[in-house]
N, C-alpha and C positions, 0 to 999 in steps of 0.2 A: 248668314254664315259666310265668312270670308273665304275666298276661293282657294287659297293655297292649302288644300286638305290632302295633298299628296303625302302619304304616310311616311315614305322613305325618300330621302334625296337619292341622288345617283349612287348605286352600289359601289361604284369605283370611279376614280378620276380617269378621264380620257385625255387624249392628246390636246394640250391647250392651244388656243388660237395662235399664240405667239410662237409656237413650235412648228408651225406649218410654213415650209419654204416652197414657194412656187417655182418649179423647175422647168426648164426648157429641155425637151428630149428630142432625139433624132427620129424623124419619120422617114422611112424608106418606102417610097410609093411603088405599088405594083402596077397592074394594068389600069388604065384610066377608067374611072367610074362613070356614072350616068347622072342625068338630071331628071328627077321625077316631075311630073306635070304640076303637082301641088307645090313644088318649090317656087313656082312663079308667085305664089301667095306671100312668100317671104319678102318683107320690105327691105329697104337698103340697110347696109351694115350700121349698127349703132355702137357706141362706145360707152361703157359704164364703169364707174369706180367700184372697187370692192372696199367696203368700209368696215372698220372694227372699232373697238373702244380705244380712246387715247390713254386711259388709265384703268387698271383693274382695281383700284382702290375706291370702294364705295363712298368714302368720305369726299372724294373729288367729283366734280360734275363730269358727265360724259360728253365728249366732243367728237365729231366725225374725224376719223384718222384713216388715211389711205392705208390699206393692209400692207402694201409693199413699201410705202413711202415713195416720194417722187411722183412720176407721171404714169405709172403702169396702170393699164385699164384692161377690162375684159371686153372682147368683141362679141356682139350678139346680133341676132336678127329677130324680127317680130312678125307674128301673124296676129293681127288685131292687137290686143293688149298682152299677148303671151310671148315671153322671150324664149328664144332657142339658142343653144350653144352647140359647138361641135364636140364629139366624143374626144377628139384630140385635145381640145382645150380643157375639158373636164379632167382628163388624165394628167395633163400638164399641171393643173392646179393641185392634183393629188400627190404628185411625186414628192417624196420626202427629201431626196437629195439627187445628186447628179450621177450616181453609180449605176443607173438603170438606163436602158435604151428601149425604144418601142418602134417596131416596124409595122407598117400597115400595107396590106395587099388587098387589091380590089378585083373581084371577079363578078361582073354583072352587077347585081344588086346586093351582093354579100361582101361585107368589109370585115377583114380579119386583122385584129390588133394582137401582136405578140410582144409580151413584156419579158425582157431578159435582165437578169441580175446575177452578179457574181455570188450572191448569197443564197438565192432560192432558184428552184427549177423554173423552166419556161411555163408561162401561163398565157392563155389566149382569151380574147373577147371576140365573139362573132356577132356582127350586127347585120340583120337581114332587113333591108329597108322596105322590101315588098310585103313582108309579113309583119313588120313592126315588132321585131323581137330582138332582144339583147341577151346573148348566152355567155356564161362564164364557165370555163373548164373547171375551176376551183375557186369559187368566190371568196371563201375564207382566206385562202392562202394569197390570193391576189391582193386583197385588202392589206394583208401583212406586208406584202412586197411594196405596195404603193405608199403606205403610210409610215412604214418603219416600225410599227408596233407588232405585237404578236398576233397570231391568228385568232386569239380569243380576246380581242378588244383591249389589250394592254394589261391584263391581269399580271402576267408574268413579268412584263417589262417594269411595271411600277413596283411590284413586290421585291424584285431583286435589285434593281438599280437605285430605287429611292429609299429603301429601308436597309440600312447597313447590316442588320442582324439576320437578314434572309438571304439564302442562296439556293440554287437548284440542288436537289438531292442527287448526288452523283451515282448512287446505287439504283435509282429509279428514274431513268431518262423520260422526257416528255413523250407521251403517246398521242399521235394524231392520226385518226382514221378518216380520210376523205371518202365521202360516199358518192353522191350524185352531182353532176353538173347542174347549174342553175340557169333556168331560162325565164327572163322577164318579158312577159307578153303585154306590150302597150296597147295593142289593138283591142284587147278585152276591156279597156278602160276608155275607149274613144280617144286615145292619145297616139301621137304619130312619131315615127322615125322617118326623117326626110333626107333623101340622098340629093346632094347637090355637087356635081363634078366629083372631086376626089375627097369629099368630106361627107359626114353624116351628122345631121342636126337632130337634137332631142330637146324637149322642153327643159329649161333651166331647173325647174323644180324636180324633175326626174333625175337629172344629172346630179343634183345636190343630194338626193336620197341615196343614189347608188354609190357615189364616190366621196362626197364631202362629209355627210353626217356620221359615217362610221369613224371619222376622225374627231367628232365633236364639233364640227363646223356647221352651224345652222344659219344659212343665209336666206334672206327674203328680198324680193324685188319690190321696189316702190314705184315702178313705172319709169324709172330712169337709171338708178344705181342699185347695187346689191349690198345689203347691210347684214352684219352678223347680229342675229337676234337672240337676246337673252332676257329673261324676266328681270334680272337685277339691273340690266342696262336701261330699262325704261322708267325707272323711278329713282329719285334721289333718296339717299339714306334717310330713314325716319320721316318720310314724307310721301303723300299720295300724288304729288305733282310729278309731271313728266320731266325727264332729263332733257338737256339740250340735244343730246344724241337722238332721243326719241322724236323730238320736235322736228329735227332735220329729216328723220325717216318719214314722218307723216307729211312732210312738205312735197313729197313726190306726186306726180300726176295720178297714179293709181288711187291714192288715198284722198286726193283733193276732189276728184270727180266721183269716187265710189265705184264699187264693182259693177261691171256690166253683167247682163244675164249670161253671156257667153263665159265670162271669167268666173262667175259663181258656179257654173256647171263644171268648168275646168278645175276649179278649186276642189269641188266634191270628188271628181274623178281621181285627182292626184291623192286625195286623202284615202280613198278606197284602195288605190295602188299601194300606198304606204302601209296601211293596216294589213292587207292581204299578204304582203311579202315580208314585212319586218316586225309584225306583232309576234311576241314570243309564245303566245298560246293560239297561234293560227290553226293548230290541229285539234282544237277543242270545240269546234262547231260554229265559230263566228265568221269564218271565211269561206267563200267570198262574202265580205261584209255587205255589199250591195244586195245580194240575194237574201241575206239574213234580214236586212232592214225591210226589203220589199215584202217578205213573208210575215214579219213580226212587228215592224215599227214603220208603217208606211207614212204616217204623219211626220215622224222624226226624219225620215229620209227626205221628205219634201222640205222640211225646215232647214236641213243642212245645206240646201241649195238656195236658200232665201237671200235676197239682197238687203233685207232688213236686218240691221246689226243686232237688235234686241232678240229677234226670233232665232237668228243664227247662233248667237252667243248661248242662249238657253239650250239649243240643240247640241252644240259641241259639248257643253257640260254634261248633258244627259248621256251622250254617246260614251264619253270617256269615264265618267264617274258611275253611271248607272248600268249601261249595257255591258261595257267591258268590265269596269268596276273591280279590277283585280288587286287594288291596293298600291300598285306602282304607277298606274296610268292616270294622268290628269293634265289640266290646262294651267298655265301660269297666269300671273296677275295682269300683265300689260301686253298689249299687242296692237297691231294695226287695226284690229276690229274694234277695240274698246276705246281707242283714242285717249281722252283725258279721264275716262271712267275706270273704276276698279271693278273687276269681275266678281260679282256676287253669285254664289252657287246656291240654288234652292235646295232645301233639305230633302225634297222629294227626288232630287237627282241622284242620290247616292244609293249604291247597291247594298244588299244585306251585309256583304262582307265589310264594306267601309263602315257601316253603322255599327256592326258588332265590334270591330276592332276599336273604333273611336270610343264607344261607350265603355268597353272594357278598360281602356287606358284611363279614362276619367275616373272610373270607380277605383282602380288600383292606385292612382295618384292620391285620391282622398284617403284611402286606407293607409298608405305609406306615410303621408304627412301627419295623420292622426297619431301614428305610432312612433315615427322616427323624426318628425319635423320636416320642414319644407326642403331642405338640402342636406340629406343624410350623408354621413361619411361614406367614402367608397370602400372602407375596410372596417369591420367590427369583429369582436370575438365574444363567444359565449361558451364557457366550459372548454370542451375539446374541439370546438368547431370555429373555423374562420369563415366569414361571409364577405365576398367581394361583390359590390354592386356597381354596375355601370349601365347607362341607358342608350349608348351609341358606340359603334365601332369607328374610331377616328384615328387618323395618322397625321403626324406633323411633318413627315418626310424630312426630318432633321437628322444630320449625321452626328447624333449624340454618342457619347461614350459612357462608361460606368461612372465617370466623375461628373458628367454634365447632365445625365439623364433626369436627375431630380428636377431640373428646370422645366421639364415637359410633361410632368405627371398630370396636369390639368388638360393638356391638349393632345395627348397621345395615349391610346389604350395600352400599347405595349409598355410604355414607360410606367403607367399606373400599375400594371400587373408585376413588372419588375420590382417596383417599390413595395407592393403588397407582399410579395413572397420574401423579400428581405425581412420585413416585419414579422411575417408568419414564422419564418425559421428562428428568429430571435425570441419568439414567444415561448418556445420550448415544448409545450404539452399538446400541440395541435395534431389531431389525427384526421379531421375531415375538413374539406374546403368546399363551400357552397358558392357557386357562381350564379348570382341572381340576375337572370335575364327577363324577369317578369315585366319590366317596363322598358325593355330594350327594343327599339323599333327598327334596328338595322344599322347600315352604314357602309364602310369600305371593306371590300374583300381582303385587301392586303393587310389591314389591321387584324382581321380575323386570322389570317395565316400566322402572324406573329404571336397571337395569344395561344393558338393551338399548339405552338411549339413547346409550351410548358407541359402539355399533356402527352405529346407523341414526338418521336424522333423524325418521322416522315409525314408531312402534311400533304394530303391529296386534295386537289381541286379538280372537279370533273364538270365539263360543260357539254351540253348537247344542243346542236343547231337544228331546229325543226324545219328549216327551209332546205338546207343541203343534206341534212341528216348526218353531218360530220360529228365526230366525237373527239374530245380532247381531254387528256388527263395530264395534269401538271403536278409535279412533286417537289416539295420544298423542305429544306433543312433550316432550323432556326437556332441561332446562337443566343439562347435566353440569358446566359450569364455574362455575355459580352467579353468572353476571354479570347475570342478569335478562333475558336474551334467548336465544332458540333459533335457532342458525344453524350454519354449517359449522364454526365454531370449537369446537363441542361434540363433534364426532366425532374419534375416534382413527384417522382414515383412513390415517395414515402407517404403520400397523402391519398385518402379516398376522395374522389371528386364527385360532386353532385351538381346538377343544373336545375335551377328553379325556373320553370317556364309557365307562361300564361297564354291566353288567346291573343294577347297583344304582342307576344314575341314574334316579330315579323322579319322577313328578308334575311339579313345576315345572322340575326339571332336564331332564326329558324334553320339556316344552313349549319350554324355552329352546333345546334342541338342534333341535327340529322347526322352530321359527321361523328359526333360523340356517341350517338346511339348505335349507328352501324358498326363503328370501330370498337365499341365497348370501352370507350375512354372515360365515361362518366355515367352515373345513374341519373336518370331524368325523373324529377319529382314535380308535382304541381298539376298543371293543366296541359292539354294539348296545345302546341304552339300554333300561331296564327297563319303559318304558311308564307308564301312569297318565294319565288324561285328564279326570277329572271334578272339579269343585268339590265339596268335601266338604259333605254335608248332615247336620246334627246332629238327632237325634230321640230319642224315648223311647217305650218300649212302654206299653201301657195299664196295666200293673202296676208301672210306675216304673223300668224298666231303661234307663239312658242308653246310646245307641249312636251310631255314625256310619256313613254309607254314601256311596258315590259318588252325587252328586246330579244333578239334571237339567241343570245348566249344564255341558255337555261341551266342554272346550277343544279347539280344532281349528286347523288352518292352512288357508289358502285356496290352492287350486290355480290355475293360469294361467287356467282357464275359469271361475273364480269359485266352484267347488264347495268345500264344506267337507270336508276330509280327516280321517279318523279317525287319531289318533296313539297309540291305546292299545297298539298292537303294538310301539311303540318305533321308534327311528331307527337305520338301518344306517350304519356309518361310511363315510366316503369312502376311508379307508385303515385296514386292520386294524393293530393295534399290540398286541403281547403284554403282558398285564397284569403279567408278571414284571418288565417294564421301566418300568411306569407311574411309579415313584418313583425311578428311576435318572436323575437330571437330565442327566447327560452323554449318555446314550443317547437320552433324549427330545428334547433340544435338537438333537442331530445328525439325528434323524429328521425333525423339522419343518423344519429348515434345508435338507434335501434335497428338499423338496416345492415 
């Protein structure tokens, strides 16, 4: 079974690498800091390039391309094979523009960074080098300030700025409830914060997780330089061979000599840090992950520290697909671990959830093809019922108009719905609209927002952060008829809506069903949906393996009392409907017309 079994790609697009501007900020020094004894272990200053792809076109080969162009490099120090950078440099790499300033004050072994912006309130980062802790007064908001995207990983930014038919709902302003400050304790993972004069050094891998990865920037160190790591960047299109970019990545000292036992241990510790703090279901019994593995999977725990790539590869697959196994979490095809090989995942590595969803999808595909053919039309009619089918929430991010939207029906879910309702209205006698999500595995949240606009005047997206316990509610208005205004004429309120769901309806399909059920926007028929609640978080291990996992933005629905309700268990139908009849349009139409 080939490795890329991640059911859903990223729930939403995050800030692209090309959008990251490395900015220099002003540092105002306070009292002089100190030098820890272990700072003597740091070797002399090294200089490494930050590399990205030369082209984003998969038809082209990938070549190393300096992220900034020119001769800009990143300064770092090393302890053994492990690179360290300063908090100042990490923040400099993260700043989206030059409108912000950072002041640093030092008192003994405590370093306080204050971030000022004309747009947002003051945020602080406190680094205690003696206790190896990094504290954020409001981590969600600081990421917003540093990266230039919203405090909810860019959902609102993309939805409003890239989709011309979406705007903020002026009647319902964004609600953001900050809860607790966040403290990252590196000592718990045998990782260090090292004070050296007026700077604080942290492992590059930790700086990357705290500052870069929230922007979608997944960098890995190859023993000399730092490369943007992406699964697509390691293979040429339609080929299992490595790209030139990947070959350059592997030519570094770390990959030529292999992982030392110290680096293998470091890699495991960083992985545990990542999961414990950034896994979206960190409150469901898996964290601390090291404790969980020690008590339940001791052999797996040992294998995750192995220097043998085959053992390590199998262990990583088992951890992400089997132990966590939530449907969003998995490993990509190529990495520094696999070299020229393609990662094959054993069938025994998959959790019950993965297996159930996968088997359900295969069965439904067979049933649909038998009834409707291999590529059924996205819109069909039977008697007084229209049926809209689509298998993924996708956005083209094109600035289309009512005259050009027809060109995007195949690549944009909103365009497809716009076209479908024009045909439905012209059909005349339609009373019911069935939205078939039975083979929909998810997709982009901003596409979901656009489609929901056909059912409601105010689209609500609610996210809960299990790390900081912050809660965010965003409200959108959708101009579904593209006349430049949002009003009652945008709603398809003359129709009765039904959603056809199955155990394969995952992620955005599950969220769509949850919102419709809670808001009474549609009647749910079929089977309980497959769940899936978190915005996907892209990451990379310290040894260069790209992966994704359920991230900290957990999509929710709001109950009548204002509480955020977990949707990961799926949505039960209002009326059960046999999957054997899902694609029998006569039976389906008769069923909904009887309700």
